[in-house]
C-alpha positions in Angstrom: -17.8 14.5 -35.3 -18.6 17.9 -33.8 -15.7 19.5 -35.7 -16.8 22.7 -37.6 -13.8 25.0 -37.3 -10.0 24.8 -37.5 -9.8 25.3 -33.7 -12.2 22.3 -33.2 -9.7 20.3 -35.3 -6.6 21.4 -33.5 -8.2 20.7 -30.1 -8.9 17.1 -30.9 -5.7 15.7 -29.5 -4.2 12.3 -30.4 -5.4 9.4 -28.2 -1.9 7.8 -28.2 1.4 7.9 -29.9 3.6 5.3 -31.6 7.3 5.6 -30.8 8.9 4.2 -34.0 12.0 3.1 -32.0 9.9 0.8 -29.7 11.2 -2.8 -29.6 9.0 -5.7 -28.7 10.4 -7.9 -25.9 9.5 -10.8 -23.8 8.7 -8.7 -20.7 5.3 -7.6 -22.2 2.5 -8.5 -19.9 -1.2 -9.3 -20.5 -3.1 -6.1 -20.9 -0.2 -3.9 -21.9 -0.8 -1.4 -24.7 1.9 -1.9 -27.3 2.8 0.1 -30.4 5.6 -0.8 -32.8 6.7 -0.9 -36.4 6.4 -4.5 -37.6 7.3 -6.5 -40.7 4.4 -8.6 -42.1 5.1 -12.3 -41.9 3.1 -14.5 -44.3 -0.4 -13.7 -45.5 -3.4 -12.8 -43.5 -5.8 -15.7 -43.1 -9.5 -15.7 -42.3 -11.3 -18.6 -40.5 -14.6 -19.3 -38.9 -14.8 -20.2 -35.2 -18.6 -20.7 -35.3 -21.6 -19.4 -37.0 -21.5 -15.6 -36.9 -17.9 -15.4 -35.5 -14.9 -15.2 -37.8 -11.3 -14.3 -37.1 -8.5 -12.8 -39.3 -5.0 -13.7 -38.2 -1.8 -12.1 -39.4 1.7 -12.0 -37.8 4.3 -9.2 -37.6 7.9 -9.3 -36.6 9.7 -6.8 -34.5 13.1 -7.2 -32.7 13.2 -10.8 -33.8 9.9 -11.6 -32.0 6.8 -12.6 -34.0 3.5 -11.0 -32.7 0.3 -12.7 -33.8 -2.6 -10.2 -34.4 -6.2 -11.3 -34.5 -9.3 -9.4 -35.6 -12.8 -10.8 -34.8 -15.6 -10.3 -37.2 -13.6 -7.8 -39.2 -13.0 -9.7 -42.5 -11.2 -6.8 -44.2 -9.0 -5.9 -41.3 -5.7 -7.0 -43.0 -6.9 -7.2 -46.7 -4.2 -5.0 -48.2 -1.2 -6.5 -46.3 1.5 -8.2 -48.3 4.4 -10.3 -46.9 7.3 -8.1 -46.2 5.3 -4.9 -45.8 6.1 -2.6 -42.8 3.2 -1.4 -40.8 2.5 0.3 -37.4 0.7 -2.0 -35.0 -1.2 -0.5 -32.0 -3.2 -2.6 -29.6 -3.6 -4.5 -26.3 -1.3 -7.5 -25.5 -2.8 -10.9 -24.7 -0.2 -13.5 -23.5 -0.7 -17.1 -24.3 2.0 -19.1 -22.7 5.2 -17.8 -24.3 3.4 -16.3 -27.3 2.6 -12.6 -27.7 -0.8 -11.8 -29.2 -2.6 -8.5 -29.9 -6.4 -8.5 -30.2 -8.2 -6.2 -32.7 -5.1 -3.9 -33.2 -5.1 -0.7 -35.2 -2.9 -0.7 -38.3 -1.3 2.4 -39.7 0.7 2.6 -42.9 4.1 4.4 -42.6 4.4 7.7 -44.4 7.6 9.2 -45.8 6.9 12.4 -43.7 6.7 10.5 -40.4 8.8 11.7 -37.5 10.0 9.3 -34.8 6.7 9.8 -32.9 3.5 9.0 -34.8 0.1 10.3 -33.5 -2.9 7.9 -33.4 -6.4 9.4 -33.4 -9.5 7.3 -32.5 -12.0 8.9 -34.8 -14.8 7.8 -37.1 -12.6 8.4 -40.1 -9.1 6.7 -40.6 -6.4 8.0 -38.2 -4.1 8.9 -41.2 -6.9 10.9 -42.9 -7.5 12.8 -39.7 -3.8 13.4 -39.1 -3.5 14.8 -42.6 -6.3 17.3 -42.0 -4.7 18.4 -38.7 -1.4 19.0 -40.4 -3.1 21.1 -43.2 -4.7 23.2 -40.5 -1.4 23.6 -38.5 0.4 24.8 -41.6 -2.3 27.2 -42.7 -3.7 29.0 -39.6 -2.4 31.3 -36.9 -3.5 30.5 -33.4 -3.9 33.4 -30.9 -4.0 32.8 -27.2 -5.8 34.7 -24.4 -2.5 34.7 -22.5 -0.3 37.7 -23.3 3.1 36.8 -24.6 4.8 38.4 -21.6 2.8 36.3 -19.1 3.3 33.1 -21.2 7.0 33.7 -21.1 7.0 34.5 -17.3 5.2 31.2 -16.5 7.3 29.1 -18.8 4.5 28.3 -21.4 5.2 27.4 -24.9 3.5 29.7 -27.4 0.1 28.0 -28.0 0.6 27.5 -31.7 4.0 25.8 -31.0 2.5 23.7 -28.3 -0.3 22.5 -30.5 2.2 21.7 -33.3 4.3 19.6 -30.9 1.2 17.8 -29.5 0.1 16.8 -33.0 3.6 16.4 -34.5 6.0 15.6 -31.7 9.7 15.1 -32.4 10.4 13.2 -29.2 8.6 12.2 -26.0 10.2 14.8 -23.8 9.1 17.6 -26.1 5.6 16.1 -26.2 5.4 16.0 -22.4 6.4 19.7 -22.2 3.8 20.7 -24.8 1.0 18.8 -23.1 1.8 20.3 -19.7 1.9 23.8 -21.2 -1.5 23.4 -22.9 -2.9 21.9 -19.7 -1.8 24.9 -17.7 -3.2 27.3 -20.2 -6.6 25.5 -20.5 -7.0 25.2 -16.7 -6.1 28.8 -16.3 -8.9 29.7 -18.7 -11.4 27.6 -16.8 -10.4 29.1 -13.4 -10.4 32.7 -14.8 -13.7 32.3 -16.6 -15.4 31.1 -13.5 -13.9 33.9 -11.3 -14.8 36.6 -13.8 -18.4 35.4 -14.4 -19.3 34.8 -10.8 -21.9 37.3 -9.8 -22.9 36.3 -6.3 -25.0 39.3 -5.4 -28.4 38.1 -4.1 -31.5 40.0 -5.4 -34.0 38.0 -3.3 -34.2 36.9 0.3 -35.3 33.8 2.3 -37.8 35.3 4.6 -38.7 32.3 6.9 -36.9 32.3 10.3 -34.1 29.9 10.9 -36.3 28.0 13.3 -38.7 27.0 10.4 -36.3 24.1 9.7 -37.1 22.6 13.1 -40.5 21.4 11.9 -38.8 19.2 9.3 -36.0 17.9 11.7 -38.5 17.1 14.5 -40.7 15.1 12.1 -37.9 12.7 11.1 -38.3 9.2 12.6 -34.5 9.1 13.3 -32.0 11.5 14.9 -29.6 13.4 12.6 -25.9 12.8 12.9 -23.9 15.7 14.2 -22.4 16.3 10.8 -25.8 16.2 9.1 -27.1 18.8 11.6 -24.0 20.9 11.0 -24.5 20.6 7.2 -28.1 21.7 7.4 -27.2 24.6 9.6 -24.4 25.6 7.2 -26.8 25.5 4.2 -29.5 27.6 6.0 -26.9 30.2 7.0 -25.7 30.4 3.4 -29.2 30.8 2.0 -29.9 33.6 4.5 -26.7 35.5 3.6 -26.6 38.4 1.2 -24.6 36.4 -1.4 -25.8 33.6 -3.6 -25.0 30.1 -2.3 -22.5 28.0 -4.3 -21.8 24.9 -2.3 -20.3 21.5 -2.7 -21.6 18.8 -0.2 -19.2 15.9 -0.2 -20.6 12.9 1.7 -19.6 9.3 2.2 -21.8 6.7 0.4 -24.9 6.2 2.7 -24.1 9.2 4.9 -27.5 10.8 4.5 -26.9 13.6 1.9 -30.5 13.1 0.7 -32.0 14.2 4.0 -29.7 17.3 4.0 -30.9 18.1 0.5 -34.5 17.7 1.5 -34.0 20.0 4.5 -32.7 22.7 2.2 -35.7 22.2 -0.2 -38.2 22.3 2.8 -36.7 25.6 3.9 -36.9 27.1 0.4 -40.6 26.0 0.2 -41.3 27.6 3.6 -39.9 30.8 2.1 -42.3 30.5 -0.8 -39.8 29.4 -3.4 -39.4 26.3 -5.7 -36.4 24.0 -5.5 -35.3 21.3 -7.9 -32.9 18.4 -7.5 -31.5 16.8 -10.7 -30.3 13.2 -10.7 -28.3 11.2 -13.4 -30.8 8.3 -13.6 -34.5 7.9 -13.5 -34.2 5.0 -10.9 -32.5 7.5 -8.5 -35.1 10.2 -9.3 -38.0 7.9 -8.4 -36.2 6.9 -5.3 -35.8 10.5 -4.2 -39.4 11.3 -5.1 -40.6 8.5 -2.8 -38.5 9.9 0.0 -39.9 13.4 -0.6 -43.4 12.2 -0.6 -42.7 10.3 2.7 -41.0 13.2 4.5 -42.2 16.5 2.9 -45.8 16.0 1.9 -47.0 15.2 5.5 -45.7 18.7 6.3 -47.8 20.3 3.6 -45.0 20.6 1.0 -46.0 19.3 -2.4 -43.5 17.3 -4.4 -43.3 16.6 -8.1 -41.5 14.0 -10.3 -40.5 14.8 -13.9 -38.8 12.1 -16.1 -38.8 10.8 -19.6 -40.8 7.6 -19.0 -43.9 9.4 -17.8 -46.8 9.1 -20.2 -48.2 12.2 -21.9 -51.0 12.7 -19.3 -48.6 12.4 -16.4 -46.0 14.7 -18.0 -48.6 17.3 -18.8 -49.8 17.3 -15.2 -46.2 17.5 -13.9 -45.3 20.5 -16.2 -48.5 22.3 -15.1 -47.7 21.8 -11.4 -44.2 23.1 -12.0 -45.2 26.1 -14.1 -48.0 27.3 -11.9 -46.4 26.6 -8.5 -48.6 23.7 -7.4 -45.4 21.9 -6.6 -42.7 23.4 -4.5 -40.1 20.6 -4.5 -39.3 19.1 -7.9 -37.1 16.1 -8.7 -36.2 14.7 -12.1 -33.5 13.7 -14.6 -32.3 15.9 -17.4 -36.0 16.4 -18.3 -35.8 19.3 -15.9 -33.6 21.2 -18.3 -35.9 20.6 -21.3 -37.5 23.6 -23.0 -41.0 22.6 -21.9 -40.0 22.7 -18.2 -40.9 26.2 -17.0 -40.7 27.0 -13.3 -42.8 29.6 -11.4 -40.2 30.7 -9.0 -37.1 28.5 -8.9 -34.5 29.7 -6.4 -32.7 26.6 -5.2 -31.0 24.1 -7.5 -29.4 20.8 -6.3 -27.3 18.5 -8.5 -27.1 15.0 -7.0 -24.0 13.0 -8.0 -22.7 16.1 -9.6 -19.7 14.3 -11.3 -22.3 12.7 -13.7 -23.3 16.1 -15.1 -21.5 18.5 -17.3 -21.1 22.2 -16.4 -23.5 23.2 -19.2 -26.3 20.9 -17.8 -26.0 22.3 -14.3 -25.9 25.9 -15.7 -29.0 25.3 -17.8 -31.0 24.2 -14.8 -29.7 27.2 -12.9 -30.8 29.5 -15.7 -34.4 28.3 -15.3 -34.7 30.5 -12.2 -32.6 33.5 -13.2 -30.4 34.0 -10.2 -30.4 30.8 -8.1 -28.6 29.2 -5.2 -26.7 26.0 -6.3 -25.8 23.0 -4.2 -23.9 20.1 -5.8 -23.6 16.8 -4.0 -21.3 13.9 -4.5 -20.2 10.7 -2.8 -17.0 10.7 -4.9 -15.2 13.5 -3.1 -12.9 15.8 -5.0 -9.5 16.4 -3.3 -9.6 19.7 -1.5 -6.6 21.3 -3.4 -8.3 20.6 -6.7 -11.8 21.7 -5.7 -10.5 25.0 -4.3 -8.5 25.6 -7.5 -11.4 24.9 -9.8 -14.2 26.5 -7.9 -12.5 29.4 -6.2 -14.6 30.5 -3.2 -16.9 27.5 -3.4 -18.1 26.6 0.0 -17.5 23.0 1.0 -19.3 20.8 3.5 -17.9 17.3 4.3 -20.1 14.6 5.8 -17.8 11.8 6.8 -19.8 10.1 9.6 -22.3 7.4 8.8 -25.6 7.0 10.7 -25.5 4.7 13.7 -25.7 1.0 13.2 -24.3 1.1 9.7 -22.5 -2.2 9.1 -18.9 -2.6 8.0 -18.3 -3.5 4.3 -15.5 -6.0 3.8 -13.7 -5.7 0.5 -11.5 -8.5 -1.0 -10.1 -9.8 -4.3 -11.4 -13.2 -5.3 -8.9 -15.4 -7.0 -10.0 -17.6 -9.9 -9.7 -20.7 -7.7 -12.4 -19.3 -5.4 -15.0 -18.2 -8.0 -17.2 -21.3 -7.4 -17.1 -20.8 -3.6 -18.2 -17.2 -4.2 -21.2 -18.3 -6.2 -22.1 -20.8 -3.5 -21.9 -18.0 -0.9 -24.2 -15.8 -3.1 -26.8 -18.6 -3.4 -26.7 -19.2 0.4 -27.4 -15.5 1.0 -30.3 -15.6 -1.4 -31.8 -18.5 0.5 -32.1 -16.2 3.6 -33.5 -13.3 1.5 -30.3 -11.3 1.2 -29.7 -9.6 -2.1 -26.6 -9.5 -4.4 -25.5 -7.2 -7.1 -23.2 -8.6 -9.8 -21.6 -5.8 -11.8 -20.1 -6.4 -15.3 -18.3 -3.8 -17.5 -20.3 -4.5 -20.7 -23.8 -5.7 -21.7 -23.0 -8.2 -24.4 -20.1 -10.6 -25.0 -17.5 -9.5 -27.5 -14.5 -10.9 -29.3 -12.3 -10.6 -26.2 -12.5 -11.9 -22.7 -14.3 -9.1 -21.1 -17.1 -10.3 -18.8 -20.6 -9.3 -19.9 -24.0 -9.1 -18.3 -25.3 -11.7 -20.8 -22.5 -14.1 -19.9 -23.2 -14.1 -16.2 -27.0 -13.9 -16.5 -27.1 -16.9 -18.8 -24.8 -18.8 -16.6 -26.9 -18.2 -13.5 -30.2 -19.0 -15.4 -28.9 -22.5 -15.8 -28.4 -23.0 -12.1 -30.7 -23.6 -9.1 -31.1 -19.9 -8.6 -32.7 -19.3 -12.0 -36.1 -18.4 -10.6 -34.7 -15.4 -8.7 -32.0 -13.9 -10.9 -32.6 -10.8 -13.0 -30.5 -8.4 -15.1 -30.6 -4.7 -15.8 -28.6 -2.4 -18.1 -28.7 1.0 -19.8 -30.2 -0.2 -23.1 -33.5 -1.1 -21.4 -36.4 1.2 -21.3 -36.8 3.2 -18.1 -40.1 1.6 -17.3 -38.5 -1.9 -17.6 -35.6 -0.8 -15.4 -38.0 0.6 -12.8 -39.9 -2.7 -12.8 -36.7 -4.8 -12.3 -35.5 -2.6 -9.5 -38.9 -2.9 -7.8 -38.7 -6.7 -8.0 -35.1 -6.5 -6.6 -36.3 -4.4 -3.6 -39.3 -6.7 -2.9 -37.2 -9.9 -3.1 -38.7 -11.4 -6.2 -35.2 -10.9 -7.7 -32.5 -11.8 -5.2 -29.4 -11.7 -7.6 -29.3 -8.8 -10.0 -26.7 -8.9 -12.8 -26.0 -5.3 -14.0 -23.8 -2.8 -15.6 -22.9 0.3 -13.7 -26.5 1.6 -14.2 -26.9 0.9 -10.5 -23.7 2.8 -9.6 -25.4 5.8 -8.0 -27.9 6.3 -5.2 -29.8 3.0 -5.3 -31.0 2.1 -1.8 -31.8 -1.6 -1.1 -31.2 -2.3 2.6 -31.4 -6.1 2.0 -28.4 -6.0 -0.4 -25.4 -7.3 1.4 -23.1 -8.5 -1.4 -21.7 -6.9 -4.5 -19.4 -8.6 -7.0 -17.5 -6.6 -9.6 -16.1 -8.6 -12.5 -13.1 -7.3 -14.4 -12.5 -4.8 -11.5 -9.3 -3.6 -13.1 -11.4 -1.8 -15.8 -13.1 0.5 -13.2 -11.7 3.6 -11.6 -11.3 3.7 -7.8 -14.0 6.3 -7.3 -16.4 4.2 -9.5 -15.5 1.1 -7.5 -16.3 3.0 -4.3 -19.7 4.1 -5.7 -20.4 0.5 -6.6 -19.4 -0.8 -3.2 -21.8 1.8 -1.7 -24.7 -0.2 -3.0 -24.4 -2.6 -0.1 -24.1 -2.0 3.6 -27.2 0.2 3.7 -29.1 -2.0 6.2 -27.9 -3.5 9.5 -26.1 -6.6 8.3 -22.4 -6.9 7.6 -21.8 -6.6 3.9 -19.2 -7.8 1.3 -17.6 -6.4 -1.9 -15.8 -9.0 -4.0 -13.5 -7.9 -6.8 -12.8 -10.3 -9.6 -9.7 -9.4 -11.7 -8.3 -12.2 -13.8 -6.5 -10.1 -16.5 -5.2 -7.2 -14.6 -1.6 -5.9 -14.9 0.8 -5.7 -11.9 -0.1 -2.0 -11.6 -3.8 -2.6 -11.6 -3.5 -5.5 -9.1 -1.6 -3.2 -6.7 -4.2 -0.5 -7.1 -7.0 -2.9 -6.2 -5.1 -4.2 -3.2 -4.8 -0.6 -1.9 -8.5 0.0 -2.6 -9.4 -3.0 -0.4 -7.6 -1.3 2.5 -9.7 1.9 2.2 -13.2 2.2 3.4 -14.2 5.9 2.9 -14.5 8.0 -0.2 -12.2 10.7 1.0 -9.3 8.3 1.2 -10.2 6.7 -2.1 -10.3 10.1 -3.8 -6.9 11.1 -2.5 -5.4 7.8 -3.6 -7.0 8.2 -7.0 -5.6 11.7 -7.3 -2.1 10.5 -6.2 -2.1 7.6 -8.7 -3.7 9.3 -11.8 -3.7 13.1 -11.3 -6.9 15.0 -11.8 -7.9 13.5 -15.1 -11.3 12.3 -13.8 -12.1 15.6 -12.3 -11.1 18.0 -15.0 -9.8 17.1 -18.4 -9.3 18.7 -21.7 -12.3 17.0 -23.2 -12.7 18.5 -26.7 -15.1 16.7 -28.9 -14.6 13.2 -27.5 -10.9 13.7 -26.8 -9.4 11.9 -23.8 -8.1 13.6 -20.7 -4.8 15.3 -20.2 -3.2 14.7 -16.9 -3.5 17.5 -14.3 -1.5 17.4 -11.1 -0.9 19.7 -8.2 2.0 21.5 -10.0 -0.3 22.3 -13.0 -3.1 23.5 -10.7 -0.7 25.8 -8.8 0.7 27.2 -12.0 -2.7 27.7 -13.6 -4.1 29.5 -10.5 -1.0 31.8 -10.3 -1.4 32.5 -14.0 -5.1 33.3 -13.5 -4.2 35.8 -10.8 -1.8 37.5 -13.2 -4.3 37.4 -16.0 -7.0 39.1 -14.0 -4.6 41.6 -12.7 -3.6 42.4 -16.3 -7.2 43.4 -16.9 -7.0 43.8 -20.7 -8.2 40.3 -21.4 -11.2 40.0 -19.0 -13.8 41.2 -21.4 -12.6 39.0 -24.2 -12.7 35.9 -22.0 -16.2 36.6 -20.7 -17.4 37.2 -24.3 -15.8 33.9 -25.5 -17.9 31.9 -23.0 -20.8 32.1 -25.4 -18.9 29.4 -27.4 -16.3 28.3 -24.8 -12.9 27.2 -25.9 -9.5 28.3 -24.6 -8.1 29.5 -28.0 -8.8 33.2 -28.4 -9.0 33.0 -32.2 -7.7 31.1 -35.2 -7.0 33.1 -38.4 -6.0 32.0 -41.8 -2.4 32.7 -42.8 
């Protein structure tokens, strides 16, 4: 589980909590997460729905209401239950008329030592076993914080050991909320402080080519740059020619032309005699970028190189040779770029495309391939400015909001169940005139719930008149197979592509005019915006249809707001307003879920960081700790 030390254990926070006082009532809605103490009613019974699919049913009573629980293909789920037993039930509600049902719930046995709030851990060992291990650690170790006691008191932080105790063993929900916010401030302060202390932006090399060298690239393009693209390129060249290393965030709307801006920077680096590398989250996107580089850079005498996992041994050997000995100046690839066998001759510029898909360590490892390097990160899922400035300090930001001329409008709407057949008819009509459609599903295979899968939709379409031109793609396929399917989709051999979010980033098919997202309530707003950006890349009006049959009132309202917004900057601000900064920076410790971070936490953490650096005594310890980063200074045995 990645847990080797007491601090690893203590930083694996509960995924949710059971409030023992919770009462089940008739107001529960489909999709609500419920947790309660229930009395077992009758005996658990197992039955077979069909070959390979069985279900165990058992009912529990709380507040006079009987809740039926069902486990699919889990024959031993309720094997030890006896009528009259009390048990904690945690799961998602599914309403059936007036009945309340919970699908595949987690059951926990009450313990005499339970407080009024019981933690639940989603781990590969039973939650109760994990909870016991955490309590042993809490009772036998002393936790030391980087934050001096005087500063912790000044900024209203709980002592770290107390906060961890209250997160794992809360006595009430108010106390739990205070502890979580205290730990969130301390952790974010550590992240900000570490970055500020480590940042050494002194340049020890120079870009010697004149600024006008970039004109050769710009003048060769078959289209004019937008004003914002031109400004972005000018800003990057200015940063590269300065006496400080470049650390820049380029935020650009989906389809705004960030790739051309990146290629301009890579061209300039090549003109100065340096190598540059752009890392992408998927091989499909890497190959797409490589094709663009070959098209625009190689006619100007700049050699490009692709490096990815699906290359055969001979291709990979040639690629590594070209990178190591400088035969290639501009390199594009997936995480293969950070492998030990990838050695660069003189890497000076590193670009991370769709930066939100990479961890800090992955970006840092690519940077380290060139010693001191300039770094540009690009995203079409903008980060709210207040958060970005807090996390990245003096990070330069360039925003590209304008789209190239003649880009069509993308209409977004929610499709009710009564209109699903009409939607399929629309998709087939579009296919008849050679327009393409993406259909996005949240999972690959069907399960024991009602979540829409790629298999479900693909098999449905294969039995219709469009069978000959429907295809599917997902992450379990080999890269070569995915590349072949995307090639068929671009050429028109496949006109309807059923997919998971593997096509979420960067895929450019101008003929794609429709995207359908099933179970849209399961996706974040920024992710939905990325998916929506797969269409509208040609000249025809495009459509994004959201299908959400099992959403809550809250998720329905969120999707309605999303339909009104058309740009990623507005979407990111709405996401930040609704959910805080969990998607942008979370306390991810060994698979743990995010802790909410809002503007108040960011402001407190930044002020605490200022005070911590001014204190001076802890700086060396923090920098040293980054060899194995975690925000606890030390854990010692009592």
